[in-house]
N, C-alpha and C positions, 0 to 999 in steps of 0.2 A: 430516674436513673442518678446514682451520684457519680460525682468525677470520678473517684478513685476506681470504681467498678467500670466506668466507660475508658480511662485512661488502660487499665489492665487488660481488657477485651480489645481496643485497639491495636495494644503492644504484639498481643497472640495473634492478630490477623495480621498484622506486618512481618511478624518472623516467619508465618506462614507463607505468605508471598516472596521470601527471602529478600525481604527490605531491612536488613540489621541497623542500619545507620538511621534509617526515619523511625523505627520503631525506638531507638535510643532515644533520640529526640522528643517522644511522647512522654518516655519516663522522666526525662530532664524538666521539661515542663511542668508535667503533674507533681513533679518534688518539689518544684519552686511556688506553686501554688498551696501544696498540702507538706509542708515541712517534716512534719510529724508521721508522716505514713510510714511506718517501717516498711508495710508490703511492698511498696515503690521501691525503696531503698535495697530491699533484699534483691528485688527483680534486676535490679542495675547492677548487683554484685554478681546474679548468676550471668547474668548477659555478658559482665567483662570476662568472666571465665570462659563462659563457653567459646566467645569470639577472642579470646587470648588477649584483651585489652586492659593489661593490668594496672592502668592508672585509675580507670574506671572502677575495677574491682578494689583496689585500694583504698578509694576515696570512700567507696560505698560502704566498705568493712570499717573504716574509721568512726562512720557516720553511725552504722549500725551498733557498735560497741559504745558510743556515746548515747544511744537510745536504750541500750542493754537488750537489745531484742532476742538476743540466744539466753538472757538469764546467766549469762556467764563473761560479762564486761567484753564481748568481743570474741572471746577465745575459739569458739566455733568457726567464724570466719576468719579469723586470723589461721587455723588449722588446715581449713578447707583451701585457702590459698597457699598453703605450703604444699600440699597435696598436689593443686593442680600445676603449681611450679616444679613437681617432681622433686621436691625436697623431702623423701619419703621419710629420713628419720626424723626431720623436724615435725612433721606431719603425726609421726607414731608418738612422739613426746607430748604435743599440743592434745592429740586423741586421747591419751592415759590421763592426763590432767582434767581433760573433759569428762570422763568416764567418773571421776571421783567428785567431779564438781555439779555436773548435770546428770545422774545416771537415770532419772527419770524418762529423758527422751530416747524415742526410738532411733532420731538423725544421731545423736552420740554415740551408739552402737555402731550403725553403719560407718561412720566415720571411722572409729576405731579399726573396724573390719576391714575397710579399705587399705586404713595404713598399715596394718598387721599384713594383708595379702600381698601388698607392694613390697612390703621388707620380704617376703616369702616364708612368713609364719602363717601356713596354711590351717593350721590346726586350732590354734587360738583365734584367728581371724574366722573360723565357720562359729565357734562357741560366742564370740561378738555379735555376728549376722543372727543367731538364734535368738540371743537376748532381744535385738532391734524387732525380730517376727513376732516374740512375746509381747511387745508393747503395740506393735504395728503388724497383723497377719497379712496385710496385703503390700507392703512394702517391696517394690518392684527391686530397688537396690540391693536390698537385703537377701533376696532372694537370688537374683543373679549372682550375686558375690557368695553365696551358699553353693549355688551349680559349679562354678568355676572355681571356687577350692576344693571341691570333691573330685571335679576333671584333673585339677592338678595334682590330686593323690591316686589318681588312677580310679578312684571310687564310682566307678561307672552307675552301677544300678543305683547307688543313693542319690547320685545325681540325678539321674533320671524320675526319681519320685519328687523330687522338689521342681524340676520341669514340669510334671504332671499337675502339681500341685498349681504353680503359677499358668496352667494353662486353665485349670479349674475356675480358679478365682478372676481371672480375665484381665490378670493385670501383665503388660508387656507382651502379649499372646505373638505377637508376629517374630519377637526375638527368640521365645521359646519355642514357637513351631519351628522355626529357621533351625534354630540349635539341635532340637530332638531330630530333624531329617539328616543332618550333617552327622549327629550321632549312630543313627542307624545304619548309614551307608558305610559308617567306618565298624561299627561294633555288633549292628542287627544283620537282618536280614535286605541285603541291596537290592534283591530283585524286586522285592515289595514295593520298597521305596520308588525304585523306578517306575514301576507298573502306574503307582500313585500319581508320579509326575505326568505320566502320559494320559491319562485320563483325560 
């Protein structure tokens, strides 16, 4: 087993055990030994965002830009950071630039969809999420964003189609089945849902 795989597995185990500080220490040590392993640095970036440790995310974003890990000189990571920090206008500008620079990646369109959605641009966001799904049909973020935007626009029937799609392909099953139950309680037959819960 190579050191990279071992470090990534150790990290995931420690996160599952709710030990974020120890998990980050594993990544710091792995990065010291494998300075060009962008997978480790990208995980540090995501860790910084998930746990709102901005200095960790900033340092990782700068290094990923140097490695050109996103094929956009770090623009993806800077945009993701703006979004995480709730600078939604800045994130939208970055995501639009990203869609011109690297339109071939699914996550470009997810990022643009999220930024548009955060700015209340639900129709354009749906179009971006659908582009992401064309490139990666099992993208949980794109499916979830599509559902959320359709719900925001009161398109409940369409939202349910995408929830069903998520359940069929098995991504985010817990999220989509919980959402479906809540929708059925609000819009469907509440007795059927209650009966199902009492089984």
